[in-house]
Every structure is written in structure tokens, then in C-alpha cells.
C-alpha positions in Angstrom: 25.6 -15.5 -2.4 22.8 -17.7 -1.0 23.0 -15.9 2.3 22.1 -12.5 0.7 18.9 -11.1 -0.8 18.7 -9.8 -4.2 19.4 -6.1 -4.6 15.9 -3.7 -4.0 14.2 -6.2 -1.7 13.7 -6.1 2.1 13.1 -8.7 4.8 10.7 -7.4 7.1 11.5 -8.9 10.6 9.4 -9.1 13.9 9.5 -6.0 15.5 8.8 -4.3 12.2 6.3 -6.5 10.7 4.0 -5.6 13.2 3.9 -1.7 11.9 2.9 -3.3 8.4 0.2 -5.7 10.1 -1.1 -2.1 11.9 -0.9 -0.4 8.5 -3.1 -3.1 6.7 -5.5 -3.3 9.3 -6.1 0.3 9.1 -6.5 0.2 5.8 -8.8 -2.5 6.0 -10.9 -0.6 8.3 -11.1 2.4 6.5 -12.3 0.3 3.6 -15.1 -1.2 5.1 -16.3 2.3 6.2 -15.8 3.5 2.4 -17.5 0.5 1.1 -14.6 -1.1 -0.3 -14.2 -4.8 -0.8 -11.0 -7.0 -1.0 -9.5 -8.6 -3.9 -6.6 -10.6 -4.7 -5.1 -11.4 -8.2 -2.2 -13.1 -9.2 1.3 -11.6 -9.0 2.3 -12.6 -12.4 -0.1 -11.7 -15.5 0.3 -12.3 -19.0 2.6 -9.4 -20.3 0.4 -8.1 -22.8 -1.9 -7.0 -20.2 0.8 -4.2 -18.8 1.5 -3.5 -22.4 -2.0 -2.5 -23.0 -3.1 -1.2 -19.5 0.0 0.6 -18.6 0.9 2.1 -21.8 3.8 1.1 -24.4 5.4 4.8 -23.7 6.0 4.4 -20.0 9.1 3.8 -18.1 7.3 0.9 -16.8 6.9 -1.0 -19.8 9.9 0.6 -21.7 12.6 0.1 -18.9 11.1 -1.6 -15.5 9.2 -4.5 -16.0 10.3 -8.1 -14.8 9.3 -10.2 -17.7 10.1 -13.6 -18.7 9.2 -16.6 -20.9 7.7 -19.4 -19.1 7.6 -23.2 -20.0 4.9 -23.1 -22.0 6.6 -20.3 -24.3 4.2 -17.4 -22.9 5.6 -14.2 -21.9 4.8 -13.3 -18.2 5.5 -10.3 -16.0 5.6 -9.8 -12.5 2.9 -7.1 -11.9 4.6 -3.6 -11.6 1.1 -2.4 -10.6 -2.3 -3.4 -9.7 -5.0 -1.3 -11.6 -4.4 -3.2 -14.7 -4.5 -6.7 -13.0 -7.5 -5.5 -11.1 -9.3 -4.2 -14.7 -8.6 -7.7 -16.0 -10.2 -9.3 -12.9 -13.1 -7.2 -13.2 -13.5 -8.1 -17.2 -12.7 -11.9 -16.8 -14.9 -12.3 -13.9 -17.7 -9.8 -15.4 -18.0 -7.8 -12.4 -19.7 -5.3 -14.5 -22.5 -7.4 -14.0 -22.9 -6.3 -10.5 -24.6 -3.2 -9.1 -22.4 -0.4 -9.9 -20.1 1.4 -9.0 -18.0 -1.6 -7.8 -15.4 -0.6 -5.0 -12.3 -2.8 -4.8 -9.0 -2.7 -2.9 -5.9 -4.9 -3.0 -2.7 -4.9 -0.6 0.2 -6.7 -2.4 3.7 -6.6 -3.4 4.7 -5.1 -6.7 8.0 -5.2 -9.0 9.9 -3.1 -10.9 13.7 -3.2 -11.8 14.7 0.4 -10.8 17.7 1.8 -9.1 17.4 1.1 -5.2 17.0 4.5 -3.0 15.1 5.6 0.0 11.8 4.7 -0.4 12.1 2.8 -3.7 12.6 -0.7 -4.0 12.7 -3.5 -6.7 9.9 -5.3 -4.6 7.5 -3.0 -3.2 4.1 -2.9 -1.6 1.1 -1.1 -2.1 -2.3 -0.4 -1.0 -4.5 0.2 -4.1 -8.2 1.2 -4.6 -10.4 1.2 -7.3 -14.0 2.1 -8.3 -15.5 1.1 -11.4 -18.6 2.1 -13.1 -19.0 6.0 -12.0 -18.0 9.0 -13.9 -19.2 11.4 -11.0 -16.6 14.1 -9.8 -18.1 13.0 -6.4 -16.1 9.7 -6.8 -13.0 11.4 -7.7 -13.5 13.4 -4.5 -14.0 10.4 -2.3 -11.3 8.5 -3.7 -8.7 11.6 -2.9 -10.3 12.5 0.4 -10.2 8.7 1.4 -6.4 8.5 0.7 -5.8 11.5 2.7 -8.0 10.2 5.6 -5.7 7.5 5.5 -2.8 9.4 5.9 -4.4 11.5 8.8 -5.5 8.9 10.8 -1.6 7.2 10.3 -0.6 10.6 11.8 1.5 11.8 8.8 1.8 15.6 8.8 2.8 18.2 6.3 1.5 16.6 3.4 1.2 18.2 -0.1 -1.8 17.0 -2.4 -1.6 18.1 -5.9 -4.6 17.6 -8.3 -4.6 18.2 -12.1 -6.6 17.1 -15.0 -5.0 15.6 -18.0 -8.0 15.8 -20.3 -9.7 13.3 -22.3 -9.9 11.7 -25.9 -11.6 14.9 -27.3 -9.0 17.4 -25.8 -6.2 15.4 -26.0 -5.2 15.9 -29.4 -5.3 19.7 -28.9 -2.5 19.4 -26.4 -1.0 16.9 -28.6 -0.5 19.6 -31.1 0.7 22.3 -28.7 3.0 20.1 -27.1 4.6 18.9 -30.6 4.7 22.5 -31.8 6.4 23.7 -28.6 9.1 20.5 -28.6 9.7 20.3 -32.1 12.5 23.3 -32.0 14.4 21.1 -29.3 13.5 17.7 -30.6 17.3 16.9 -31.1 18.0 18.0 -27.3 15.9 15.5 -25.9 16.5 12.3 -24.2 16.4 9.2 -26.3 13.3 8.1 -24.4 11.6 11.4 -25.2 12.6 11.6 -28.7 10.5 8.4 -29.2 7.6 10.1 -27.2 7.5 13.1 -29.2 5.3 11.2 -31.8 3.8 8.6 -29.5 2.7 10.4 -26.8 4.0 13.9 -26.0 2.4 14.5 -22.9 4.9 11.6 -21.5 8.0 14.2 -22.2 6.4 16.5 -19.1 7.0 13.1 -16.6 10.7 12.9 -17.8 13.1 13.1 -15.1 15.8 13.9 -17.0 16.9 17.4 -16.3 17.4 18.8 -19.8 14.1 17.4 -20.7 12.7 19.2 -18.1 14.2 22.3 -18.5 13.0 22.3 -21.9 9.3 21.3 -20.9 9.3 24.3 -18.2 7.2 26.8 -20.5 5.3 23.7 -22.4 1.5 23.9 -22.8 0.2 22.5 -19.9 -3.1 19.9 -19.9 -5.1 22.8 -18.4 -4.5 24.7 -21.2 -6.4 22.7 -23.5 -9.4 21.3 -21.2 -12.6 20.7 -23.2 -15.4 22.0 -21.7 -16.7 18.9 -20.1 -13.2 18.0 -18.7 -13.2 21.6 -17.5 -16.5 21.6 -15.7 -15.7 18.4 -14.1 -12.3 19.3 -12.9 -14.3 22.3 -11.2 -16.6 20.0 -9.7 -14.1 18.0 -8.0 -12.1 20.8 -6.6 -15.5 21.9 -5.2 -16.5 18.7 -3.7 -13.1 18.5 -2.0 -13.6 22.2 -0.6 -16.6 21.1 0.8 -15.3 18.8 2.9 -11.9 20.5 3.5 -9.3 18.8 2.0 -6.5 21.3 0.9 -4.8 20.7 -2.4 -2.5 22.4 -5.1 -3.5 22.6 -8.6 -0.2 21.3 -10.3 -1.1 21.9 -14.1 2.5 20.0 -14.9 1.3 16.9 -13.1 0.6 13.9 -15.4 1.5 11.1 -13.5 3.6 8.0 -14.9 1.0 6.0 -16.8 -0.6 6.3 -19.9 -4.2 5.5 -18.8 -4.9 8.5 -16.9 -7.8 10.7 -18.0 -9.2 13.9 -16.4 -8.4 13.8 -12.7 -4.9 12.9 -11.5 -3.6 13.4 -8.1 -0.3 13.0 -6.1 0.6 13.2 -2.5 4.0 14.4 -1.4 6.0 14.2 1.7 9.3 15.8 2.6 12.6 14.3 3.4 12.1 11.0 2.2 14.8 11.3 -0.6 14.4 12.1 -4.6 11.0 10.4 -4.5 8.7 12.3 -2.5 5.5 10.8 -3.7 4.2 8.3 -0.9 0.7 7.8 -3.3 -1.4 9.0 -6.2 -3.6 8.3 -8.7 -6.6 9.1 -11.2 -9.4 8.5 -13.3 -9.0 6.3 -16.4 -12.3 6.0 -18.5 -10.8 4.1 -21.2 -8.8 1.4 -19.5 -11.4 -1.3 -19.3 -12.6 -0.9 -22.9 -8.9 -1.3 -24.0 -8.6 -4.3 -21.8 -11.8 -6.2 -23.6 -14.4 -4.9 -21.2 -17.2 -2.8 -22.0 -16.7 1.0 -21.8 -16.7 1.5 -18.0 -15.3 4.8 -16.2 -12.9 4.0 -13.6 -10.6 5.8 -10.8 -8.2 4.7 -8.3 -5.1 5.5 -6.3 -2.2 3.6 -4.7 -0.2 4.0 -1.7 3.0 2.9 -1.2 3.5 1.1 1.8 7.5 1.4 2.3 7.2 4.9 1.5 4.4 5.7 4.1 6.5 3.9 6.9 9.5 5.8 5.8 7.8 9.2 6.2 6.3 7.9 9.4 9.8 7.2 10.7 11.3 10.3 9.6 8.4 12.3 11.5 9.0 10.3 14.6 5.7 8.6 14.6 5.4 5.5 16.8 2.4 2.9 16.2 0.3 1.1 18.6 1.5 -2.2 18.1 1.7 -5.1 20.5 4.3 -7.7 20.8 4.9 -10.6 22.9 2.6 -12.8 24.5 0.1 -12.1 27.3 0.9 -14.9 29.3 4.2 -16.8 29.8 4.0 -20.2 31.9 7.3 -20.9 33.7 7.5 -24.3 35.1 10.0 -25.4 38.1 10.8 -29.4 38.0 9.7 -32.2 35.4 6.4 -32.9 37.2 4.6 -29.6 36.3 5.5 -29.7 32.0 2.7 -31.9 31.2 0.3 -29.7 33.3 1.8 -26.5 31.9 1.5 -27.8 28.2 -2.1 -28.2 28.7 -2.8 -24.9 30.3 -0.9 -23.3 27.4 -3.3 -24.9 24.9 -6.5 -24.2 27.1 -5.2 -20.2 26.9 -4.8 -20.3 23.4 -8.2 -21.7 22.6 -9.4 -19.1 24.9 -7.9 -16.2 22.6 -5.2 -15.6 25.2 -1.6 -15.4 23.4 0.4 -17.5 25.7 4.0 -19.0 25.4 6.4 -21.4 27.6 9.8 -22.4 27.6 11.1 -25.4 25.6 15.0 -25.2 26.4 14.8 -26.2 29.8 15.9 -22.8 31.4 16.1 -22.4 35.2 13.2 -20.5 36.8 15.5 -17.6 37.0 16.2 -17.8 33.1 12.9 -18.2 32.4 11.7 -15.0 33.7 14.5 -13.4 32.0 13.4 -14.6 29.0 9.6 -13.8 29.5 10.8 -10.2 30.2 12.4 -10.3 26.8 9.4 -11.5 25.3 7.6 -8.5 26.9 4.8 -10.9 28.7 2.3 -9.1 31.0 1.7 -12.1 33.0 3.9 -15.1 33.8 2.4 -18.3 35.4 4.8 -20.4 37.9 4.1 -23.9 38.0 5.9 -26.4 40.1 5.6 -29.7 41.4 4.2 -28.6 44.6 1.8 -25.9 43.0 0.3 -28.7 40.9 -0.4 -31.1 43.7 -2.1 -28.2 45.7 -4.2 -27.3 42.4 -3.0 -23.6 42.5 -0.4 -21.7 40.1 1.5 -18.4 41.3 0.6 -15.5 38.5 3.1 -12.7 38.4 2.2 -9.3 36.9 5.5 -8.2 35.1 4.4 -4.6 35.1 3.2 -4.0 39.0 5.9 -6.6 40.4 3.3 -8.1 42.3 2.4 -11.8 42.4 -0.4 -13.8 44.2 -1.8 -17.5 44.4 -4.8 -18.7 42.4 -6.7 -21.8 41.8 -5.8 -23.7 38.7 -10.0 -24.1 38.2 -10.0 -20.4 38.4 -7.2 -19.3 36.5 -8.5 -18.8 33.0 -11.2 -16.6 34.4 -8.9 -14.8 36.4 -6.7 -14.2 33.6 -9.5 -13.3 31.1 -10.3 -10.7 33.6 -7.0 -9.1 33.7 -7.5 -8.4 30.2 
């Protein structure tokens, strides 16, 4: 039907959109404090970018991407995540020539063909942060601390930060061999996806959601069992920085995240009571991704927070946001002779930065006052032909229930003084 939205999508209506605006502005404010600059990338990219950047063996690439062929016979994909797109922009626009590290953030919609459920949609929105050009454990800790800082300022409680190290190209082959030795006797019992991953990337088996695969992987070797000295030292220093700023965490040696590009630090933030998908954000380091996408060898790390999941968690925890709806001023008129004066005043107020509204349906004064109440206007200016002739207006404070006459020449100053 043309009157229903596609499955897995949502309309964000007035009354709800203010919560989104509050979250987005809070995120931007925190980014300014941490030195991150905003970037905006296309909603669609060449499909090859996500095959190379996200990983051929990921669920995203294998099952979830919205991919189509355009009129130029090019394979195009709606972005399923932001990191690969931001990396592409970093390489294409030669941002590696800027002073390093380069710290960027993006807020926008992503698309995955997934089974809709609580906190998971086919079009969803993420706040994404990326840092390019530093391999310091302190940057890892900063990124993690920033994510937790955002949640804390929103007011979310009872969150769990899980961290792990997934190694590097030097120690991954050791883990690969250990995992293949573990899963070889159970190969026939793995799900079809994991059978394919056995040769290509057995680490991905640990991230499988199939219960039988999870059971067979319960006693499998973990990433921490195979870390090289450099990765082990890096992880210890990350933990030390987090300890220094009081960020509490759980070392989760089974955490591998859902994307192939991660190296070393990986982390995920969990919330209770939002359904089967308890993650509300996460990220990690990806030191080989920029090179894989055609750029110079450059270390990188980042995270993505799901806005829908944040809002769902906030709702479940009974949080309210300090959002303001409705105009500050509503202009009510009595008689047609005051309409022109009211319209002029309306525009003057708006040009002064005052949110203002008036009636456009020819309602009675009583109906206009009722309408102003529904709009949650703080002040109502009542203009009639008599008031216009005397050069005054009646200003009613809707919260205090008081009103007084104010000269039209002093009206804007009076309203500004009211705040």
C-alpha cells in the first residue's frame, strides 16, 4: 500500500524528533570538546567499497546489504555502516596530508536488510566517530571514554563496557590455526555460513548467532590466547589509560565484533532490557583498512552508537530529555483590522530570534487561546482593533495566568526581557 511505510523503517514525528535533535546536538557538543570535526558522506557508495572495507565473510556483506545496479550498470549499495565510507572520503580527499591525527564524526542513516525487532531496523541511524593517523593506546582509550561520556551525559544507567584485543596480522595466523584445529572435528555440524568461514576467516565463527555454532565455540581458543607481545602490550596500556580515568570495563575474550577490519582493540557497550540485541554501540581499531581501500598505511580507530537503541534504552529507563516544543509567543487577533499588524509583529519577533506563531484558520478568540495552549506557547499577545488604535497589546503569561497591557513600541523588548 502507498499509505504504509516499508517494513523495518520508522517515521519520526513531532514530539519524538525533538529527542533526536537533543541527542544529535549533545553529540556535536561533545565532539567539539574532544576535537572532532563533522563529515558528511553519500548515503550510497560503490558496492566494492563495502566488499573490501567491511569484509567478504561478514553477515553485512553476505546477507544484509541493499545493493542495486544503477542506469550506468554500476553496482551501488546503500551504506550499511559509516567507517568504510569515511575511510573512502579520507583517501579520496587526501586528508592524510593534514596534520595527524584526523578526528572526524558523522551522524546519519544506515541501511541493512535484517529482521526488524526491538532496537533493530532496516533503516537506522548512527553517530559515528573515527580517528586516523595514531596507533597510540591513549587514542583507543580516548575513543572508548568518549563513548561512555556520551552515555553518561544522556543519563543512561547500568551499561556494561566489554573490551578485547583481536590481534594483528602477525598473531592472527596463530589464532586461525588454533581455531581451525578446534572446529575441524565439528565442521559438519557448523551452520552453512560458518562452514564457509572455516577456511576464509574462522574468527568469524565466534561471532555466529546460531545456537549450535555458539555451543561448539564455547571452549574454542580466544584472541587473547594468541596475542603477539606488541598486541598484548598495547591492550595492557589501553586498560591502564581506562583505569586512570575511571572507566569501568569487562575484559571479554570472546568479543570479536561483526566486521572483518578490526585489529587489536575491540569494544562493545551493552544495555539491559532492549530485546535480543543488547548492544547500543561499539567499535575498535582497524589499522589495515585505509591501506585496503587504496590509501597509505594509516592506523585508525572508531565507534558507532545506534540512536534508535539509545532512545529505546532511555525510554526503558524512564529518562526524559530537556527538550522544548511549541512557540514562545502566540499572537491572537480579534477582528480583521488587527490581522495586518499581527502579521508584521509575527515577522519582527521571528527576526529577533523569538519562536512565534499565529492563527491562520479564522478561529474565535476563545478557540485561539485554546489552540495556543495546545501549542504550549508561553506568552499570548492579544491584538484587537481597539488595541491597535491605542498602540498597545495585551500580553498573557500562560503559566502564571496573568496579563497586562504593553505598548507596541516596547513589545519586543518586553518579550525579550521575559526570556
